[in-house]
N, C-alpha and C positions, 0 to 999 in steps of 0.2 A: 504493499500500499504506500503511495507516495505521500509527501508532506502536505500537499494541497488537500487530498481526500481526508487526511488526518484532521486538518484545521477545520474542514466542513463538519466533522462529527463532534469535536470536542469544544468548539468555540462557545463562549458565554451567551446564553439566550438574551441576557440583558444588555448586550453591547449591540446598539443599533447598527453600526457599521458592519460588523461581522454578520448580523442577521440579514442585512440587505445583500451582502455578498453571497450568501448561501441560498437566498431566495426564500420562499415560503415552504412550510412543511407539507409533504405529500406522503403517499403510502405506496409500497411496492404492489404492482398489479398481480404478482405471483403469490407472495407470502403474506401480504398485508403489513409488513413491518414499516415503521416509521423511517422516512428519510427526507432529505432536503431536495428541493426541485433542481438544484445546481449539481447534485452528486451524479457521477457517471453511472453508479451501480448500486444495488442494495447491498449493505453491509452484512445482512443476515444470510440471503440466499444467493447473492451474486447476480440477480436478475438485472439486465441492463435498463437504464432510465431512457425510454425512447425520446423524451423531451431534450436531452442534452445534445447539443449540436455535434459533438465529437463522436456520438454513437450512430449518427445517421448512416454511415457506410456499413455498419454491422447489422443494422435492423433487418435487412433482407435475409440473413441467415437464421433469424429466430423463427421457431415453429409458429405457423399461422394460427392454428387452433389451440384452444385451451388457455390462452393468456390474453390479457389486454382488456380494455374497456368494453362493457356491454350495457346498453340501456336496461335498467331494471334488474340487473344481476346482483348488485351489492358487491361486485368483485373488486372494484377500484374505489379507493377512499381518497379524500383530500381534506387538508386542514388549512384554514386561512390564518396566517400568522398576523402579529401586531402590524398595524399600519398598511395592510394590504387592501382590504375592502371595509373593515370595521375596526373600531378602536380597541376592542378586547378580542383575544383568541377564542375561537369556537371551532367545533369539528362538525363537518356535514358528511354524512354517510351516503354516497351517491347510490342510488338503486334500492334503498330500503323502503318498504310499504309504498311502492309506486304502482302496483298493479302488474298483472302479467303482460310482458311485451307481446307475446304471441297472441293473446286474447285481444289486445289493442289493435294489432295488425288484422287479425281475422274480422273483427266488428267493422272496422273502417273499410276494408276491402270488400266485404260482402255488401255492405250498404252502398258503397260507391258503384260497383259493378251492377247491382240491381237497378239503381237509378240511372246509370248510363245506358245500359242495354234497354231498360224499360222505356226511357225517353226515346231512344232510336225506334223502338217498336211502335210507341205511340204515334210518332210522326209518320212512320211507314203506313200504319193503317189510316191515318188522317189523309195522307196523299194517295191512298189506294195503290200503293206500290209503285207510284210514278216518281222515278228518281229526280227528274228535273223539278217536280213540284216540291219534293222534300228539301232539296238544296235551296229552292227559292223561298222556303218558309223561314221561320226564325228558329229552325232547328240548330243551326250553328251557334247562335247566341246562347241558347239554353244549354247545350253541351259544354260550351267554353266556360260559362259561369259556374256550372256544377263542377267541373273538373278542376279549375282553379280554387274553388272553395274548398273541395275535399282535400287538395294538396296542402293548403294552408292549415285546415283544421288538424289533419294528421300530423303535420310538422309541429304544430302547436302542442299536441299531446306529447310528442317525443321530447319537446323542450321541457315540459312539466316533469317527465320521468327523469331527465337529466338533472333537474333541480331537486330530486328526491320528493316529488309530489305525485299524487295519484293522477293517472292520465285522464281520468274522466272528470276531474276538476276543471280541466281546460274547456269543457263543453257547457259549463254552467254560467250564464250570463251574470255579470257584475261580481259574482263570487270568484271568477277566475282572476279578476283584477286584484281582489283582496289577497288571494293566494300568491300571486306574482310579487305584489308589494312585500309580502311577508318574506318571500325568498330573497329578493334582491336588497330590501332596506331593513326589514325586521323591527322597525319602530312602530309600537302599538298605536300611537296617535296617527301616524301617517297611514297605517292600514285602514283605520276607521274612516279617515277622510275620503278614501277611495270610494266609499259607498255613498257619499253625499253627491247628489246630481250637480253638474257644473264644476264643482271642485275636483271631483274624481276624474273627470275628462282632461282637466289641466294637468293633474298629477300623473295621468297616463303617459304624457310625453316624458316626464322626468323618470318614471319607472322604466320606460323602454330604454332610455339613455343609460341608466344603471345596468339594465339587463345586458346591453351590449358590452359594457365594461366586464361584466362577470364572465362572459364567454370570449373575452379578448377580441371583441368585434368592434368596429367604429361606432361609438354611441350615437353620433349624429345621424348616421345612416340608419341605425336601429330605431331611432325616435321618429324619423321622417319617412323612412321607406320600410315599415315593419312588414308589409306584404311580400317583400323581397328577402329581407334579412332573416325573418323568422323561419321560413322554409329552408334557406341556406344553412342556418344554424342547426335546425332540427334534423336535417338529413346528413350533416357531415359528421366527422369523428371527434368534434370537440366535446369537452366535459365542462361542468360547472366550475366557476371561478378560474376559467382560463387555462386549464391544463389539458393538454392533448395526451391522453394515456397510451395512444397507439399511433403509429405512422400509417401511411397509405399501404405499406406492405405487411402490416401486422394488425389486422382487425378481426374481430369475431365474424366469421363468414355468415353465420346464420342470421345475425342482426342486419348486416348490410345487404344480405340477399333478399330479405324481405323489404327493406327500404328501396332497393333497386326495382323490385317487382311493383311496388305501389307507384313509384315514380314513373316507370315504364307506361303503365296503364294510364296514369294521370296525363303525362305528356302526349301519349298517343291520342287520347280523346280530346285534349286541348288543341293539338294540331289539326285534328279532323274538324273540330268546331271552327278553328280559324280559317281553314280552307273553305268551308262552305260559306262563311261570312265574306271572305275575299271574292269568291266566285259570284255570290249574290250581288255584292256591291259593284263588282265589275260590270255585270250584266245591267244593273240599274244605272250605272254611270254612261254605259253605251246608250241606253235608252234616253237618258237625259241629254247626252250629246246630240242625239238625233233631234230632240225637241228644241235644243238650242240652235241647231243648224236650221231647222224649220222656221224658227222665230226670226232668224236673220234673213232668210229668203222672203218671208212675208213682209218684213219691214222694208226690205230693198224694193220689192214690188210696190208697196205703198208709196215710197218716196218717188219712184219713177213715175207713177200714174199722177201723183199730186203735182209734180213739176211739169209734166206734159200737159195736164189740164190747165194749169196756170198760163202757160205759153200760148195754148190754143185759144183760150177764152179771151186773151188780151191781144190776139193777132201777132204774136212774136214768133211766127214760124213761117216757112216758105215752102210751098208745093208747086211743082211744074205742071200740075194738072188739076182738074176739078172732078173728083170721084166721090161716091158716097162713102167709101172707106179709104183712109190713108194711114200711113205707118211711120213710126219714129224707131230707128234701129240704134242700139247701143252695144258695141263690142264689150264694154265693161261699164256697168251703171255708175260705179264709183268715179270713173274718169269724167263724168258729166255732172253728177250731183254729189253732195256730201252724204256718205253712208257711214253711220258709226260702226267701228270695228272692222271696217272693210280690209284694213291692213293684215288682219289675222285670218282672212278668208280668201278662198280662191276667187279669181275674177268671175263676175256674174254677167253673162251675155243675155240680152233681152231685146224685145221689141214691143212697143205699145200700138195697138190698133185703135184708131179713132173712127167711130161710126156716127154719121149724121142721123139724127132722129127725124123720122117721117110721120106725117099724118096723112094716110092714103098714099098718094103718089107725090104729095108736096113735102118738101124739106122744111122743117122748123128751124128758122134762123136762130143760131146761137145755142142750140141744144145738141149735146153729143153723148155718146156712151163710150166707155173706155175699157179695153181688154188687154191683157198683158200675157206674154209668154216669156219664160226665163229659165236659165239652167246654169249651174256652176261646174258643169262637166260631169256631175254625178246625179244630182237631184234637181227637180224643178217642176214646172207644170206648163200647160199650153192653153192659151185662150180662155183666161178666166176674167171675169168681170170684176171690178173693184169690190163689189159687195159679197162676191163669193170667196174671197181670200181667207183661208184658215189653214191651220197646221195639217189637217188631214189630207189637204190637197197636194201637199209636197210629196212627190213620188220619185221613183227612179226615172230620170229623164236626162240622159247624158248628152244629147245633141239638140240644138234648137232647130226645129223644123219650120222653115219659112213657108207660110201659106200664101205668098204673094211674090210678084216680081220686084227685083230691086228698083225698077223704074218707078215704082209707086212710093218709094221713100220720100218722106218730107224731112226738113231740117229745122232745128231750132235756131234762133237768131243768136243766141249767147248761152254759154254753159253756166250752170248755177253753182 
């Protein structure tokens, strides 16, 4: 044994400097003997301390099963020394009276799978087996909310077992705040305040901050992002008061197998729900994009008719002939008139047909009807009157079909 290890074991507990050098008191995961967190190995049985940085290269040679921290097993203990998290020494036995870990897993897994598959079957019946109808419904939102909710609740129960509390305490509203406060603060007055409406919600932020410190996680992140940090803490290998009893290569396989199983199903159904939401919203956005395009086309048509009407009725146009129908052609409407958002849209080719109003065979002076045809190279419509313009009339119309000879074109005197 070297001199440094000797100093770790015989130093005076009342010496704050020496106590700080040795770290806090923990217990061997193999034999339960008391040891300091900075010791390389247990002085009683020689078991390596997996938290010591110099031992990391040797951890991989340790037997994977039979040693290490397990939720609810009572196998690993820790003691908080003076000045670590409380003012006086106390011992916390991790895993005592926490409830059965296997039962916790089974209850959560059964309920989750029943709800997940039950919801899927319900939407299947509701849509009568039509996959498109299932995806287009709110099936994705329901599945995603249930999945994320169960992942959080299960991780919250794992967190309670790590704090030596019964896992079902995490499921009791308000009381779980009280239990959490008792675990991370321990002050009777503070615990009681958590049950007071309003004050309890404010204290919840502070309790979460302390909870992060107890697991050596960033307290700020735990306080303001608990729905992320609590699952991370519950599913990882950390133990209460910041001690990692095991490394990634030395964990109890049974515990982590169950965690991975639950996490697999939770993430699978979460991704399935997310996929259906993205698919539904993509389809909806495409539909909305079609409506936006149709609105642009209708607005462009109205602008063209309005300006042509103004020019015709004020005699600001020129025709080389006198016919009952005459036309105004535009290679791109936005080149002649101001069309909002035309810069973000393909050019709109159009022509406006002006028809003189007749009573019998006589032309009514100054009375006209206006019809428009237009296309953006993909969508449009042909020969619609101004009163018939609506979204439903915008259809696939990729080429402007002129129903007249170019010799019948008239010209506006000036561009608007």
